[in-house]
VMD Tcl script that draws the C-alpha trace (Angstrom):
set ca {
  {10.75 -3.38 5.72}
  {9.19 -1.59 2.80}
  {6.14 0.61 4.34}
  {3.25 1.91 2.34}
  {0.31 4.15 4.26}
  {-2.19 6.34 3.14}
  {-5.56 8.16 3.70}
  {-8.28 6.88 1.46}
  {-10.06 10.35 1.12}
  {-12.68 9.31 -1.27}
  {-13.61 5.62 -0.96}
  {-16.98 6.19 1.04}
  {-19.11 9.06 2.11}
  {-19.99 6.68 5.25}
  {-16.35 6.19 6.38}
  {-12.99 8.19 6.91}
  {-10.61 5.10 6.29}
  {-6.52 5.10 6.58}
  {-4.43 2.42 6.18}
  {-0.63 1.38 6.85}
  {0.86 -1.59 5.30}
  {4.72 -3.26 5.20}
  {6.05 -5.95 3.07}
  {8.65 -8.51 4.35}
  {11.90 -6.90 4.07}
  {13.34 -8.59 1.20}
  {9.83 -8.64 -0.65}
  {8.80 -6.26 -3.66}
  {5.26 -6.56 -2.89}
  {3.12 -7.42 0.29}
  {0.71 -10.71 0.18}
  {-1.52 -8.41 2.20}
  {-4.20 -6.48 0.23}
  {-7.33 -4.39 1.08}
  {-10.34 -3.00 -0.53}
  {-13.05 -0.39 0.21}
  {-16.26 -0.02 -1.86}
  {-19.14 2.20 -1.81}
  {-22.62 1.12 -2.71}
  {-25.21 3.67 -2.31}
  {-25.85 3.87 1.39}
  {-23.57 1.04 2.01}
  {-19.45 0.59 2.35}
  {-17.91 -2.71 2.26}
  {-14.61 -3.41 3.62}
  {-12.32 -6.35 2.57}
  {-9.03 -6.86 4.34}
  {-7.01 -10.03 2.73}
  {-3.81 -11.98 3.52}
  {-2.31 -14.37 0.89}
  {-0.69 -17.28 2.55}
  {2.78 -16.82 3.24}
  {4.85 -14.16 1.52}
  {6.25 -13.03 -1.77}
  {4.89 -13.08 -5.48}
  {2.40 -16.04 -4.94}
  {0.65 -14.56 -1.90}
  {0.68 -11.25 -3.56}
  {-1.21 -12.91 -6.48}
  {-3.78 -14.65 -4.27}
  {-4.77 -11.44 -2.52}
  {-4.96 -9.53 -5.67}
  {-7.21 -12.23 -7.12}
  {-9.47 -12.00 -4.18}
  {-9.50 -8.33 -4.13}
  {-10.63 -8.57 -7.86}
  {-13.30 -11.02 -6.84}
  {-14.62 -9.04 -3.92}
  {-14.73 -6.02 -6.23}
  {-17.05 -7.73 -8.92}
  {-19.30 -9.26 -6.37}
  {-19.72 -6.30 -3.87}
  {-23.45 -5.73 -4.09}
  {-24.00 -9.45 -3.15}
  {-24.71 -10.99 -0.03}
  {-21.58 -11.75 2.22}
  {-22.22 -15.29 1.98}
  {-21.93 -15.21 -1.47}
  {-18.96 -13.10 -1.60}
  {-17.05 -15.51 0.52}
  {-18.14 -18.33 -1.60}
  {-17.45 -16.82 -5.02}
  {-14.09 -15.66 -3.63}
  {-13.14 -19.28 -2.59}
  {-13.95 -20.53 -5.99}
  {-11.67 -18.04 -7.54}
  {-8.91 -18.72 -5.60}
  {-8.90 -22.48 -5.91}
  {-5.77 -22.22 -8.22}
  {-3.84 -20.33 -5.99}
  {-2.42 -20.78 -2.34}
  {-5.41 -19.36 -0.96}
  {-6.13 -16.50 1.56}
  {-7.55 -15.83 4.90}
  {-9.73 -12.91 4.82}
  {-12.31 -10.77 6.93}
  {-15.26 -8.64 5.26}
  {-17.47 -5.72 7.10}
  {-20.58 -4.24 5.48}
  {-21.63 -0.85 7.09}
  {-25.23 0.26 6.59}
  {-25.88 4.04 6.60}
  {-29.59 3.68 6.52}
  {-30.03 1.27 9.54}
  {-26.58 2.06 11.28}
  {-25.60 -1.48 11.41}
  {-22.19 -3.37 10.90}
  {-22.46 -6.67 9.67}
  {-18.82 -8.87 9.45}
  {-17.40 -12.08 9.31}
  {-13.92 -13.51 8.79}
  {-11.99 -16.92 7.78}
  {-8.44 -17.26 9.04}
  {-6.86 -14.68 11.27}
  {-7.23 -11.04 9.58}
  {-8.53 -9.86 13.28}
  {-11.13 -7.16 13.41}
  {-12.17 -4.86 16.54}
  {-14.85 -2.25 16.89}
  {-13.93 0.39 19.43}
  {-17.15 2.62 20.37}
  {-16.81 6.20 20.07}
  {-18.79 8.72 22.04}
  {-22.17 7.98 20.67}
  {-21.81 4.52 21.38}
  {-20.11 4.83 24.54}
  {-22.67 2.97 26.64}
  {-21.86 -0.27 24.60}
  {-18.95 -2.76 24.82}
  {-16.25 -2.76 22.09}
  {-16.52 -5.52 20.12}
  {-14.19 -8.50 18.48}
  {-14.84 -10.09 15.55}
  {-15.63 -14.08 15.66}
  {-13.14 -15.80 13.28}
  {-13.68 -18.98 11.80}
  {-10.63 -21.45 11.17}
  {-9.91 -21.95 7.50}
  {-8.65 -21.04 3.99}
  {-10.33 -19.00 1.32}
  {-9.78 -21.40 -2.03}
  {-8.95 -24.48 -0.07}
  {-11.05 -25.12 3.02}
  {-14.08 -22.84 3.95}
  {-16.22 -23.41 7.26}
  {-19.95 -22.38 7.89}
  {-19.71 -18.53 8.31}
  {-20.53 -16.81 11.64}
  {-21.89 -13.68 10.46}
  {-22.83 -11.00 12.99}
  {-24.56 -7.84 13.01}
  {-23.90 -5.07 15.37}
  {-25.52 -1.31 15.89}
  {-22.67 1.21 15.41}
  {-22.88 4.93 15.67}
  {-21.13 7.92 14.14}
  {-17.40 8.30 15.73}
  {-17.17 4.39 16.19}
  {-13.76 2.95 14.79}
  {-13.45 -0.37 12.97}
  {-9.94 -1.81 12.97}
  {-8.73 -4.55 11.04}
  {-4.97 -6.19 11.06}
  {-3.38 -9.08 9.44}
  {-1.14 -11.56 11.27}
  {2.01 -9.63 10.77}
  {0.46 -7.30 13.67}
  {0.40 -8.41 16.89}
  {-2.86 -9.73 18.16}
  {-3.10 -7.10 21.25}
  {-2.82 -4.29 18.77}
  {-6.33 -2.83 19.96}
  {-5.69 -3.03 23.94}
  {-6.14 0.18 25.45}
  {-5.69 1.87 22.05}
  {-6.37 5.60 21.80}
  {-8.49 6.44 18.69}
  {-9.00 9.99 19.43}
  {-6.37 10.75 16.37}
  {-7.24 10.34 12.53}
  {-7.46 6.86 11.05}
  {-4.31 7.39 9.13}
  {-2.78 8.53 12.33}
  {-3.87 5.43 14.22}
  {-3.19 2.81 11.37}
  {0.32 4.36 11.05}
  {0.94 4.09 15.01}
  {-0.43 0.40 15.21}
  {2.02 -0.73 12.08}
  {5.21 1.06 13.86}
  {3.93 -0.15 17.59}
  {3.18 -3.56 16.93}
  {4.35 -5.19 13.65}
  {6.03 -8.30 14.06}
  {8.71 -7.73 11.00}
  {8.76 -11.48 10.33}
  {5.67 -11.29 7.87}
  {3.84 -8.97 5.62}
  {1.72 -6.63 7.70}
  {-1.63 -4.45 7.07}
  {-3.46 -2.44 9.36}
  {-7.04 -0.93 8.00}
  {-8.99 1.54 10.26}
  {-12.26 2.99 9.29}
  {-14.26 5.65 11.29}
  {-18.06 5.42 10.64}
  {-19.37 9.02 10.04}
  {-22.91 8.30 9.82}
  {-25.29 8.81 6.48}
  {-24.91 12.11 5.02}
  {-28.26 13.82 3.42}
}
mol new
graphics top color blue
foreach p $ca { graphics top sphere $p radius 0.5 }
foreach p [lrange $ca 0 end-1] q [lrange $ca 1 end] { graphics top cylinder $p $q radius 0.2 }
display resetview
C-alpha cells in the first residue's frame, strides 16, 4: 500500500486541512482525489472516488477535480451537473462537496455515492449534535439523482471529516479530534483503511473568518 499524507497549509484562510491517502498495493496511482478551493469568504472542499481502482479510476477522479476547480464559484447543483457531464466518457465517480461560508458561519454539503462525511463539534458548538452527510445513491457521469443539499451552522473549532470507501464507515465513532487535522487524517487511515481499495481521508477544522 502506497501512502501519501500532508497538511494543506495555504488552501484556505477559513480552514486548517490535512489529508492522508493510499493507493491499492499494486497500483501506481490512487483513484481517490480531493480539492480545497478558497473563494473570498468561502471555501469549497471536494472529495472524489473514481469507480474501482487503477489508471481509469485515477483518470476519472482527475477529470472531476478539474471540473470542480473550474466551476467552484457556481452553485453546488451546478458543480455536480457540470461534473456529471464531463465524466460521461469515463467510468464515473462518486463524490461529496462541502461549501464553508465564513460570513454566515455555515456549512452546505451534499454527496452522491459513498464518500462519507461527518461534522464533529468543537467546544463552541458543543451544545449541538454531531452531523453526518446525507448521501444519495448514484454515480457522477452515469446516473445522478436529485441532490439532498443541507446547510448547518458551524463554529470555529468544528471539524469536518470525509473518507472514501477504502475506509471503514465507523471511522468517526468516538473519534478524538483534539489533534491537528493532519494527525487525525493519518490516524484514521492507519486505523480504519480496509486495504482492499484506494483510501482517502480529508480533515478540515473550521477557523472562522479572519479580519
